[in-house]
C-alpha positions as CSV (number, residue, x, y, z in Angstrom):
1,M,-56.4,-42.1,7.3
2,F,-55.6,-41.4,3.7
3,E,-56.3,-38.1,1.8
4,T,-57.1,-38.7,-1.7
5,E,-56.4,-35.8,-4.1
6,L,-55.1,-34.7,-7.4
7,K,-53.0,-31.5,-7.8
8,F,-52.6,-29.4,-11.0
9,Q,-50.4,-26.3,-11.9
10,V,-52.3,-23.4,-13.5
11,P,-50.7,-21.8,-16.5
12,A,-50.6,-18.1,-16.2
13,V,-52.8,-17.4,-19.1
14,Q,-55.7,-19.4,-17.5
15,R,-55.6,-17.9,-14.0
16,P,-58.4,-15.3,-14.6
17,A,-60.6,-17.8,-16.2
18,L,-60.0,-20.5,-13.4
19,L,-60.5,-17.7,-10.7
20,K,-63.8,-16.7,-12.3
21,A,-65.0,-20.4,-12.5
22,M,-64.3,-21.0,-8.9
23,A,-65.7,-17.9,-7.5
24,T,-69.3,-18.9,-7.2
25,G,-71.7,-18.0,-4.4
26,T,-70.6,-21.0,-2.3
27,A,-66.9,-20.4,-2.7
28,V,-65.0,-19.4,0.5
29,T,-61.6,-17.8,0.8
30,T,-59.4,-19.0,3.7
31,R,-55.9,-17.7,4.6
32,L,-53.6,-20.6,5.3
33,Q,-50.2,-19.7,7.0
34,A,-48.1,-22.7,7.8
35,V,-44.7,-23.6,9.3
36,Y,-43.0,-27.1,8.3
37,A,-40.5,-28.6,10.7
38,D,-37.9,-31.2,10.7
39,T,-34.7,-32.1,12.5
40,A,-31.4,-30.6,11.7
41,D,-30.4,-33.9,9.8
42,R,-33.7,-33.8,7.8
43,R,-34.7,-37.3,9.2
44,L,-38.5,-36.6,8.6
45,A,-38.0,-35.6,5.0
46,T,-35.9,-38.7,4.4
47,A,-38.5,-41.0,5.9
48,G,-41.1,-39.3,3.7
49,L,-42.9,-37.4,6.5
50,A,-44.1,-33.9,6.6
51,L,-45.0,-32.1,9.8
52,R,-46.6,-28.6,9.8
53,L,-48.5,-26.2,12.1
54,R,-50.9,-24.3,10.0
55,K,-53.2,-21.4,11.0
56,E,-56.6,-22.0,8.9
57,G,-58.5,-18.7,9.3
58,R,-58.5,-18.5,13.3
59,V,-57.8,-22.1,13.8
60,W,-54.7,-23.9,14.4
61,V,-54.2,-27.3,12.9
62,Q,-51.3,-29.6,13.3
63,T,-51.0,-32.2,10.5
64,L,-48.6,-35.0,9.9
65,K,-48.4,-36.5,6.6
66,G,-46.7,-39.7,5.0
67,R,-46.1,-41.4,1.8
68,G,-49.0,-42.8,0.0
69,D,-49.1,-44.3,-3.5
70,G,-47.1,-41.4,-5.1
71,F,-49.7,-39.7,-7.0
72,M,-53.3,-39.9,-5.5
73,Q,-53.3,-41.1,-1.9
74,R,-51.3,-39.9,1.0
75,L,-51.3,-40.6,4.8
76,E,-52.6,-37.7,6.7
77,H,-53.5,-37.2,10.3
78,E,-54.9,-33.8,11.6
79,V,-55.2,-32.4,15.0
80,R,-57.3,-29.4,15.6
81,L,-55.8,-27.3,18.6
82,P,-58.0,-25.5,21.3
83,A,-58.1,-21.9,21.1
84,Q,-55.1,-20.2,22.7
85,V,-53.1,-16.9,22.9
86,G,-50.2,-16.8,20.5
87,V,-48.7,-19.5,18.3
88,P,-48.9,-23.1,19.5
89,T,-45.7,-25.4,20.0
90,L,-45.4,-28.2,17.8
91,D,-45.8,-31.5,19.6
92,A,-45.2,-34.8,17.9
93,A,-47.1,-36.7,20.6
94,R,-50.3,-35.5,19.1
95,H,-50.0,-38.1,16.5
96,R,-48.9,-40.9,18.8
97,E,-52.1,-42.9,18.4
98,T,-51.7,-43.4,14.7
99,A,-49.3,-45.7,12.7
100,V,-47.6,-42.6,11.0
101,G,-47.4,-40.9,14.3
102,Q,-45.5,-43.9,15.8
103,K,-43.1,-43.9,13.1
104,L,-42.5,-40.1,13.9
105,Q,-42.1,-40.9,17.5
106,A,-39.5,-43.5,16.6
107,L,-37.5,-41.0,14.6
108,L,-37.5,-38.5,17.4
109,A,-36.8,-41.0,20.2
110,D,-33.2,-39.6,20.7
111,G,-34.6,-36.2,21.7
112,A,-33.7,-34.6,18.5
113,P,-35.4,-31.0,18.5
114,L,-37.7,-30.0,15.7
115,L,-36.8,-26.8,14.0
116,P,-38.7,-24.7,11.3
117,V,-37.5,-25.2,7.8
118,Y,-39.9,-23.3,5.7
119,S,-43.3,-21.7,5.6
120,T,-46.2,-21.0,3.4
121,D,-48.7,-18.3,3.1
122,I,-51.6,-19.3,0.9
123,R,-55.0,-18.0,0.0
124,R,-57.4,-20.7,-0.6
125,L,-60.6,-20.3,-2.5
126,H,-62.6,-23.5,-2.1
127,R,-65.9,-24.9,-2.5
128,Q,-67.5,-28.4,-2.7
129,V,-69.0,-30.0,-5.9
130,R,-71.0,-33.1,-6.6
131,H,-69.9,-35.2,-9.4
132,A,-70.9,-38.7,-10.3
133,G,-72.2,-39.4,-6.9
134,A,-69.1,-38.2,-5.1
135,V,-68.3,-34.9,-3.3
136,V,-65.2,-33.2,-4.2
137,E,-63.6,-30.2,-2.8
138,L,-61.9,-27.8,-5.3
139,A,-59.3,-25.7,-3.8
140,Y,-57.6,-22.9,-5.8
141,D,-54.3,-22.0,-3.8
142,R,-52.3,-18.8,-4.4
143,G,-49.5,-17.5,-2.5
144,H,-45.8,-18.4,-1.7
145,I,-43.5,-20.9,-0.1
146,M,-40.9,-19.0,1.7
147,A,-37.4,-20.2,3.0
148,G,-35.0,-17.5,4.5
149,D,-35.1,-14.8,1.8
150,Q,-36.3,-17.0,-1.1
151,R,-39.6,-17.8,-2.1
152,V,-41.6,-19.5,-5.0
153,V,-45.0,-18.9,-6.2
154,V,-47.8,-21.2,-5.5
155,D,-50.6,-21.3,-8.2
156,E,-52.5,-24.5,-8.2
157,L,-55.7,-26.3,-8.1
158,E,-56.4,-29.2,-5.9
159,L,-59.2,-31.6,-6.1
160,E,-59.8,-33.7,-2.9
161,L,-62.4,-36.6,-2.6
162,K,-64.5,-36.0,0.5
163,R,-66.9,-38.7,-0.2
164,G,-67.5,-41.3,-3.0
165,N,-65.2,-43.3,-5.2
166,N,-61.9,-42.4,-6.9
167,G,-63.2,-42.9,-10.4
168,A,-65.5,-39.8,-9.9
169,L,-62.6,-37.9,-8.7
170,V,-60.5,-38.6,-11.8
171,S,-63.4,-37.8,-14.1
172,L,-63.9,-34.5,-12.6
173,A,-60.1,-33.8,-12.8
174,Q,-60.2,-34.7,-16.5
175,R,-63.0,-32.0,-17.0
176,W,-61.2,-29.3,-15.2
177,A,-57.7,-30.0,-16.6
178,R,-59.1,-30.2,-20.3
179,R,-61.1,-26.8,-19.7
180,F,-58.1,-24.7,-18.2
181,D,-55.0,-26.6,-19.7
182,L,-53.8,-27.7,-16.2
183,W,-50.8,-30.1,-15.8
184,W,-50.7,-32.7,-13.2
185,D,-48.0,-32.2,-10.6
186,V,-47.4,-34.8,-7.9
187,R,-44.8,-32.7,-6.0
188,T,-46.3,-31.5,-2.8
189,K,-45.9,-28.2,-1.1
190,S,-43.6,-29.8,1.4
191,E,-41.3,-31.3,-1.2
192,R,-41.1,-28.0,-3.0
193,G,-40.5,-26.3,0.4
194,Y,-37.5,-28.6,1.3
195,R,-36.0,-28.1,-2.1
196,L,-36.2,-24.3,-1.8
197,A,-34.8,-24.4,1.9
198,F,-31.8,-26.6,0.9
199,D,-31.2,-25.1,-2.5
200,L,-32.1,-28.4,-4.5
201,A,-32.6,-27.0,-7.9
202,Q,-32.6,-30.4,-9.4
203,V,-33.4,-33.9,-7.8
204,P,-32.5,-37.3,-9.1
205,A,-34.8,-38.9,-11.7
206,T,-37.2,-41.6,-10.5
207,R,-36.6,-45.1,-11.7
208,A,-39.0,-48.0,-11.8
209,G,-39.9,-49.6,-8.4
210,L,-41.4,-52.8,-9.4
211,Q,-42.8,-55.2,-6.7
212,P,-43.4,-58.8,-7.1
213,M,-46.8,-59.7,-8.5
214,P,-49.0,-61.4,-5.7
215,A,-50.0,-64.7,-6.9
216,D,-53.7,-64.3,-5.6
217,H,-54.3,-61.2,-7.8
218,S,-57.0,-61.3,-10.2
219,P,-56.0,-60.4,-13.9
220,G,-57.6,-57.1,-13.3
221,Q,-55.8,-56.4,-10.2
222,A,-52.6,-57.4,-11.8
223,L,-53.1,-55.0,-14.6
224,A,-54.1,-52.1,-12.3
225,R,-50.7,-52.8,-10.4
226,M,-48.8,-52.7,-13.7
227,V,-50.2,-49.4,-14.8
228,S,-49.9,-47.9,-11.5
229,D,-46.2,-49.0,-11.1
230,S,-45.7,-47.1,-14.5
231,L,-47.4,-44.0,-13.4
232,A,-45.6,-44.0,-10.3
233,Q,-42.4,-43.8,-12.4
234,A,-43.8,-41.3,-15.0
235,L,-45.3,-38.7,-12.8
236,P,-42.4,-37.5,-10.8
237,N,-40.2,-37.3,-13.9
238,A,-42.8,-35.7,-15.8
239,A,-43.4,-32.8,-13.0
240,E,-39.5,-32.1,-13.3
241,I,-39.8,-31.8,-17.1
242,A,-42.8,-29.7,-17.0
243,S,-41.4,-27.3,-14.4
244,D,-38.2,-26.9,-16.4
245,S,-36.0,-28.5,-13.6
246,S,-35.1,-31.6,-15.3
247,T,-32.0,-33.4,-16.5
248,P,-31.7,-35.6,-19.4
249,E,-32.1,-38.6,-17.1
250,H,-35.5,-37.5,-16.2
251,L,-36.5,-37.4,-19.9
252,H,-35.0,-40.9,-20.2
253,Q,-36.9,-42.4,-17.2
254,L,-40.2,-40.7,-18.4
255,R,-39.8,-42.5,-21.7
256,V,-38.8,-45.8,-20.0
257,A,-42.1,-45.5,-17.7
258,L,-44.4,-44.7,-20.8
259,R,-42.7,-47.4,-22.9
260,R,-43.3,-50.0,-20.1
261,M,-47.0,-48.9,-19.7
262,R,-47.6,-49.1,-23.5
263,S,-46.0,-52.5,-23.7
264,L,-48.2,-53.9,-20.8
265,L,-51.4,-52.4,-22.1
266,R,-50.6,-54.2,-25.4
267,V,-49.8,-57.6,-24.0
268,F,-52.4,-57.6,-21.2
269,A,-55.2,-55.5,-22.7
270,A,-57.5,-58.5,-22.3
271,W,-57.1,-58.1,-18.5
272,A,-58.8,-54.5,-18.7
273,A,-62.4,-53.7,-17.7
274,D,-62.6,-52.3,-21.3
275,P,-59.8,-53.9,-23.4
276,A,-60.7,-51.9,-26.6
277,E,-59.8,-48.7,-24.2
278,A,-56.6,-50.2,-23.2
279,L,-55.6,-50.8,-26.8
280,A,-56.7,-47.3,-27.6
281,L,-54.9,-45.9,-24.7
282,Q,-51.6,-47.4,-25.6
283,A,-52.2,-46.4,-29.3
284,D,-52.8,-42.8,-28.3
285,W,-49.7,-42.6,-26.1
286,R,-47.5,-43.1,-29.4
287,E,-47.5,-39.4,-30.5
288,P,-46.2,-37.9,-27.3
289,F,-43.9,-40.8,-26.9
290,V,-42.5,-40.0,-30.3
291,L,-42.2,-36.3,-29.7
292,L,-40.2,-36.9,-26.3
293,G,-38.0,-39.4,-28.2
294,A,-36.7,-36.7,-30.6
295,A,-35.1,-34.8,-27.7
296,R,-33.9,-37.9,-26.2
297,D,-32.0,-38.9,-29.5
298,I,-30.2,-35.8,-29.0
299,D,-29.3,-36.4,-25.6
300,V,-28.1,-39.9,-26.3
301,M,-25.7,-38.7,-29.2
302,A,-24.3,-36.0,-26.8
303,E,-23.6,-38.7,-24.2
304,W,-21.7,-41.3,-26.2
305,L,-21.4,-40.5,-29.9
306,L,-19.7,-37.1,-29.7
307,P,-16.9,-38.4,-27.5
308,A,-16.5,-41.4,-29.7
309,L,-16.1,-39.5,-32.7
310,A,-13.6,-37.2,-31.1
311,A,-11.5,-40.2,-30.0
312,A,-11.6,-41.6,-33.7
313,G,-10.0,-38.3,-35.0
314,A,-13.1,-36.6,-36.4
315,P,-12.9,-33.0,-37.6
316,D,-14.8,-30.3,-36.0
317,L,-18.4,-30.9,-36.7
318,A,-21.1,-28.4,-36.8
319,P,-23.8,-29.1,-34.1
320,L,-26.7,-31.1,-35.2
321,P,-29.9,-28.9,-35.3
322,A,-32.3,-29.3,-32.5
323,P,-35.3,-31.5,-33.6
324,G,-38.2,-29.6,-34.8
325,G,-41.6,-29.7,-33.0
326,P,-42.3,-29.0,-29.2
327,K,-39.8,-29.2,-26.4
328,P,-40.1,-31.8,-23.8
329,G,-41.6,-29.3,-21.3
330,E,-44.3,-28.2,-23.8
331,V,-45.2,-31.8,-24.6
332,V,-45.6,-32.7,-20.8
333,R,-47.6,-29.6,-20.1
334,S,-49.9,-30.0,-22.9
335,A,-53.6,-30.8,-22.4
336,A,-53.3,-33.9,-24.6
337,F,-50.4,-35.3,-22.5
338,N,-52.2,-34.7,-19.3
339,Q,-55.5,-36.2,-20.4
340,L,-53.5,-39.4,-21.3
341,M,-52.1,-39.5,-17.8
342,L,-55.6,-39.2,-16.3
343,R,-57.0,-41.9,-18.7
344,S,-54.4,-44.3,-17.6
345,L,-55.1,-43.6,-14.0
346,A,-58.8,-44.2,-14.7
347,L,-58.0,-47.4,-16.4
348,A,-56.0,-48.6,-13.6
349,L,-58.8,-47.8,-11.2
350,A,-61.5,-49.6,-13.6
351,A,-59.3,-52.6,-13.8
352,R,-59.3,-53.2,-10.1
353,Q,-61.7,-55.8,-9.0
354,P,-62.8,-56.9,-5.5
355,P,-59.9,-58.4,-3.7
356,V,-59.6,-62.1,-4.3
357,A,-60.0,-64.0,-1.0
358,A,-56.7,-65.2,0.2
359,A,-56.4,-68.8,-0.8
360,T,-55.3,-71.3,2.0
361,G,-54.8,-74.9,2.2
362,A,-55.6,-77.0,-0.9
363,D,-57.0,-73.9,-2.7
364,A,-53.6,-71.9,-2.7
365,P,-51.8,-73.9,-5.5
366,A,-55.1,-73.5,-7.7
367,A,-55.3,-69.7,-7.0
368,A,-51.6,-69.3,-8.0
369,R,-52.0,-71.2,-11.1
370,K,-55.0,-69.2,-12.4
371,L,-53.2,-66.0,-12.8
372,S,-50.0,-67.7,-13.9
373,T,-51.8,-69.6,-16.7
374,Q,-53.6,-66.5,-17.9
375,A,-50.1,-64.6,-17.8
376,G,-48.6,-67.4,-19.7
377,E,-51.1,-67.3,-22.4
378,Q,-50.5,-63.7,-23.1
379,V,-46.7,-63.7,-22.9
380,K,-46.3,-66.8,-25.0
381,R,-48.0,-65.2,-28.1
382,H,-45.4,-62.6,-27.9
383,W,-42.6,-64.9,-27.3
384,R,-43.4,-67.0,-30.4
385,R,-43.3,-63.9,-32.5
386,V,-39.9,-62.9,-31.3
387,R,-38.4,-66.3,-31.9
388,R,-40.0,-66.3,-35.4
389,D,-38.6,-62.9,-36.2
390,I,-35.0,-63.5,-34.9
391,K,-34.5,-65.8,-37.9
392,G,-33.0,-63.7,-40.7
393,F,-32.5,-60.7,-38.4
394,E,-29.1,-59.7,-40.0
395,Q,-30.4,-59.7,-43.5
396,A,-33.7,-57.9,-42.5
397,E,-34.8,-54.4,-43.5
398,L,-34.2,-51.8,-40.8
399,E,-37.9,-51.5,-40.3
400,A,-38.1,-55.1,-39.4
401,Q,-35.1,-55.0,-37.3
402,H,-36.6,-52.1,-35.4
403,T,-40.0,-54.0,-35.0
404,L,-38.2,-56.9,-33.6
405,R,-36.5,-54.5,-31.1
406,K,-40.0,-53.2,-30.0
407,R,-41.3,-56.7,-29.7
408,I,-38.4,-57.7,-27.3
409,K,-39.0,-54.8,-25.3
410,R,-42.7,-55.7,-24.7
411,L,-41.6,-59.2,-23.8
412,R,-39.1,-57.8,-21.3
413,Y,-41.7,-55.6,-19.7
414,A,-44.2,-58.4,-19.4
415,L,-41.7,-60.8,-18.0
416,E,-40.6,-58.2,-15.4
417,A,-44.2,-57.8,-14.4
418,V,-45.1,-61.5,-14.0
419,Q,-41.6,-62.9,-13.3
420,T,-42.6,-64.2,-9.8
421,L,-45.2,-66.5,-11.5
422,M,-42.7,-68.2,-13.7
423,K,-40.3,-70.9,-12.8
424,R,-37.5,-69.2,-11.1
425,H,-34.3,-70.2,-12.9
426,Q,-35.9,-70.2,-16.4
427,G,-37.6,-66.9,-15.8
428,E,-34.4,-65.3,-14.7
429,A,-32.5,-66.6,-17.6
430,L,-35.0,-65.7,-20.1
431,L,-35.2,-62.1,-18.6
432,K,-31.4,-61.7,-18.6
433,A,-31.3,-63.0,-22.2
434,T,-33.9,-60.2,-23.3
435,R,-31.9,-57.5,-21.4
436,R,-28.6,-58.5,-23.3
437,A,-30.5,-58.5,-26.6
438,L,-32.0,-55.2,-25.9
439,L,-28.6,-53.7,-25.1
440,A,-27.2,-54.9,-28.4
441,L,-30.3,-53.7,-30.2
442,G,-30.3,-50.5,-28.4
443,R,-26.8,-49.4,-29.6
444,L,-27.7,-50.6,-33.1
445,N,-30.7,-48.3,-33.1
446,D,-28.7,-45.4,-31.7
447,L,-26.2,-45.7,-34.6
448,V,-29.0,-46.1,-37.2
449,V,-30.6,-42.9,-35.9
450,A,-27.2,-40.9,-35.7
451,E,-26.3,-42.0,-39.1
452,A,-29.6,-40.7,-40.5
453,R,-29.1,-37.3,-38.6
454,Y,-25.6,-37.0,-40.1
455,R,-26.5,-37.8,-43.7
456,Q,-29.2,-35.1,-43.4
457,Q,-26.3,-32.7,-42.2
458,A,-23.7,-33.6,-44.8
459,P,-25.2,-31.4,-47.6
460,Q,-24.6,-28.3,-45.4
461,D,-21.5,-29.7,-43.5
462,P,-19.3,-32.0,-45.7
463,Q,-17.3,-33.0,-42.7
464,A,-20.4,-34.8,-41.5
465,W,-19.5,-37.5,-44.0
466,F,-16.7,-38.6,-41.5
467,A,-19.4,-39.3,-38.9
468,V,-21.5,-41.3,-41.4
469,G,-18.5,-43.4,-42.4
470,Y,-17.6,-44.0,-38.8
471,L,-21.3,-45.0,-38.1
472,V,-21.5,-47.3,-41.1
473,A,-18.6,-49.3,-39.9
474,Q,-19.8,-49.4,-36.4
475,R,-23.2,-50.5,-37.4
476,Q,-21.8,-53.6,-39.3
477,Q,-19.8,-54.6,-36.3
478,V,-22.7,-54.1,-33.9
479,L,-25.1,-55.8,-36.2
480,Q,-23.1,-59.0,-36.1
481,Q,-23.0,-58.8,-32.5
482,A,-26.7,-58.4,-32.0
483,G,-27.2,-61.4,-34.3
484,K,-25.2,-63.6,-32.0
485,V,-27.0,-62.3,-28.8
486,L,-30.4,-62.9,-30.4
487,L,-29.7,-66.5,-31.4
488,R,-28.8,-67.2,-27.7
489,L,-32.1,-65.5,-26.7
490,R,-33.9,-67.7,-29.1
491,Q,-32.6,-70.9,-27.5
492,E,-34.1,-69.8,-24.0
493,S,-37.3,-71.4,-22.8
494,L,-40.4,-69.9,-21.3
495,A,-41.7,-71.8,-18.4
496,W,-44.2,-71.3,-15.8
497,R,-45.1,-72.5,-12.3
């Protein structure tokens, strides 16, 4: 079965208020002591499984968890053990009647022993509430995760749907997150425990994991899938940034995910249950996206510009000042950012419609054409604008050039989302052409941004004029290259099945 829950980290300043709000007459405190196990070669963690033995008050429960959708649902199978003296032994066979249990059995088929990896000691204050026709358990967990002589603090609020619809869970989460400035964290206790046990201070950034769009999806289902895919990329990267354990690549991939979601909402807003909300949401994402972009610009310059300037014989330049405004971690932990994340999830849930019956026989081509035709109508409007704006690109103002870049990005993300609905060869060729164009335009944009920063720096550091001159020369060269790439893009065709 699936467990459906949302989990939030609690800022230190909000702990007293949250504890007071939770401690009603119906709330119960339960001590949860658990040991998580894996093989010596960590094959369970690699397969996305977590196996634990937990004492809940006086009762022992063995639980096996597997991957779900990455942010809201997760496979779970629990076995309550009979009363006994001492600590029970972990037994993988207790889950053998489930699909996730069979996966565990296969992993342990060679007889590899299960070993304790880390443990948790949590005091859970929990109670159930009714909201919008649903029953949700609120659980405020405080305690520690321990591995050897290391430990990390647990201070988080979980909202688990016991009965009702997912929309009610999200609505209640929005209320509590807004009230207590909570930030959404998709990292599980098991993930945090493994990282502690194996000294993984940082993990790789999460990249896009796009799946082919099923031809029998309704437009609403298609949009829900697009937004969900974007959230699945955004949320893990956001969690690393919010917890101050990120790299520049986490910030880059978060912005890619947010840009993808904004683009798809812009192109396919008509497919939403509430098109006006879809357009409002994509517009509201602009402010945090821009704030995160200021920090990303500094990362980009450090990655390629400074080495290039050094290779060109630049004098010692004073470091560029950090951008003003909040840092990425502050942006991602903010109430505004988390409300936008939850609004995005709510929109994805609302966009889902009852599954379209699988088309068979003579109806199958008609079902495929239906979504393909509607996708074509939405994408072609943006394709026509792109082709129009390519004319005169090299003579256009910077703002117009930047607008074209944004429109080509929207086109690219839309094509990636519905590529399987296009004629194969034309779709691949057009997508490759948009990617080549964006590489050229991205380098041009980097040069423009860097030139503006060094012009601002020059009055305080005259040596910055060397960087300005280098960037102006580079920009003219890249501008010509971009113009040629754009002309080739304009010659491509947009064809559908």
